N, C-alpha and C positions, 0 to 999 in steps of 0.2 A: 375440367371444371366447368360448372354451370351457374350462371348468374340468373336468379329467377326473381321476378317481382311478385310478391304475395300480397293479397289483401287480408287484413286482420280485422276482425271485429271482435274486440275483446268484451266479454260479458259483463265485467264489473264496471266498465265506463260507458257502455252502450254507444260508443262513438266509433265512427269508421276512420281508420287511418291505414295508410299504406306504407309498408317497410320493404325495403330492399335488403335482401340478405344472399349470402354466397353459400348455397348448399349444393350437395351433389347427389344425384340420382343416376343409377346405371339402367340403360334401357337395353333390353334383350331378353332371352329366354334362358340365360344361366344366371347362377348366383355368383356375384363378384367376391373375391377373396376379402374384401374390406366392408362387406355388407354390415350394417348396424344391427347388432343382436338385440332383439326385442323381448326375449325371455326363453323359456324352456317349454317343450311339449312333455307330455306324460312320461315318455322315455328318457327324459333329460337331454334330448337333443336340442340344439339352438333353433329358434324360430326368428324370422325376419319380417320386415315391413315392405310390402308391395302395393303398388297402385295400378289398377287396370280399369280400362274404359268398357263399360257395359251400357248399352243403348245410348250411346254418345255422351255419357257422363262417367267421370273418374271416381273410383272408390278404393280407399285403402283396405287391406286384408292381410291374411297370415300366409307366409311362404315358408315352408319347411325345407331343409337341406335335403331330406330324402323326399322323393315324389315329384318335385319340381313344378307343382301346380300351385297357383296362388288362389286361395279361398277367399272369396268376397261375399258380401250379401246385399242384395237390392230388392226392394218391394217384398220382404219377407221369403225370398228364395235364396238358396246358395248357389254360387257359380264356381266352378273350378276352371280356372283361366291356364291354358297351356302357355300362353305367351304370344307376343312379346308383352313385356310389362316394366315398369319402374321399381327398382329396389333402392331403398334409402342406404346410402353408404356413410361410414365414419369419415370424419374429417378432423384434422387438428383444431381448426378454428370453429367448429360446431359442437357444442356440448349438449347432448340430449339427455334429459331425466324425466322419468316418469313420476307423475304427481297425483296422489290419491284424490278423487272427487267423490263427494257424497251427495245424497239428494238435494239438500238445501245449499251446497256450495256453488260458487260461481266458477265458471272455467277460468283459469289463470290467464293473464294478460300475454303471457310469454308461450301459451299453447301453440303448438305447430298446425296451422291450418293446412289441410290436405287439399281441400277444393274450396271453391265459394259457388255455391248453387244459387244462381240468378233468382230463383223464386224464394228460396228458404235461407239464404245467408250462409254462414261458414259451416264447414264439416271439418271437424278435428280428427286426429289420429287417436284412437283409444286402445285399451287392453284390459282385459279381465281373465281371471282364472275360472275355467270351466272343467270340472272333473279332473283336477290334478294337471292341467294343461294350460298354458297361456294362449290366448287367441287374441289377434289383432283386428280391429275393425273401425267403424265409422262413429263419431260422437256428433249428435245433432240434438238440439233442443234439450240437453241435459240427460240424454239417453245413449248409452253405448250398445251398438249392435254388432255382433260378431258372428262368423260361420264357423260351426264346430261340428264334426261328425254328421254332416249333412243337414243340420238344422241351424236355424237363426235363434241365438240367445240374445235378449235384450236385457239391461240392468241400468239402474240409476246410481250405482255405486261402482266405480271403475278407476282405472289409471288413465291420465291424458298425457301425451308426449309433449314436453316443453324444451325449449331450446334456448341457449344462450350463444350468441354469436360473438366472437372475440376477434375476427379478422377484418380486413377493410371492408367498407361499404361500396356496393356497386353504384355506378353513376346512372 
């Protein structure tokens, strides 16, 4: 179990506050049995959420059960990361839900912040469907960017991952 302190910049209030939540990430090159299922690919296989470091910054992306590479995008390029990387895992006291965001919508206050970019604020975990397959990526400034089939796809309508923590708060 890992206790992380996350900074959250909710778009609706435009105020900064810090929340402490108890959530779990698995670090390594393997897919843990309790990995959070983020959606399905075109062949109806589960996909998962991973976070990897590129050029000293961390970015969320898609991990498939087959292939073992984490696909992330950064600066318009797609990266296939062999690992190690972090994989979001299911926990009893963390309830994850995808919420649809359209171009004029605000990011929900309970959206999961993947990283906080010092120059540009929060980066959320987003998901969209591309050619019959879900793909996971980053949400920043109201745009979701995902890596899919070697290309970066960007959209202003997407799903953002939210959470409700029901367990004890970390100190």
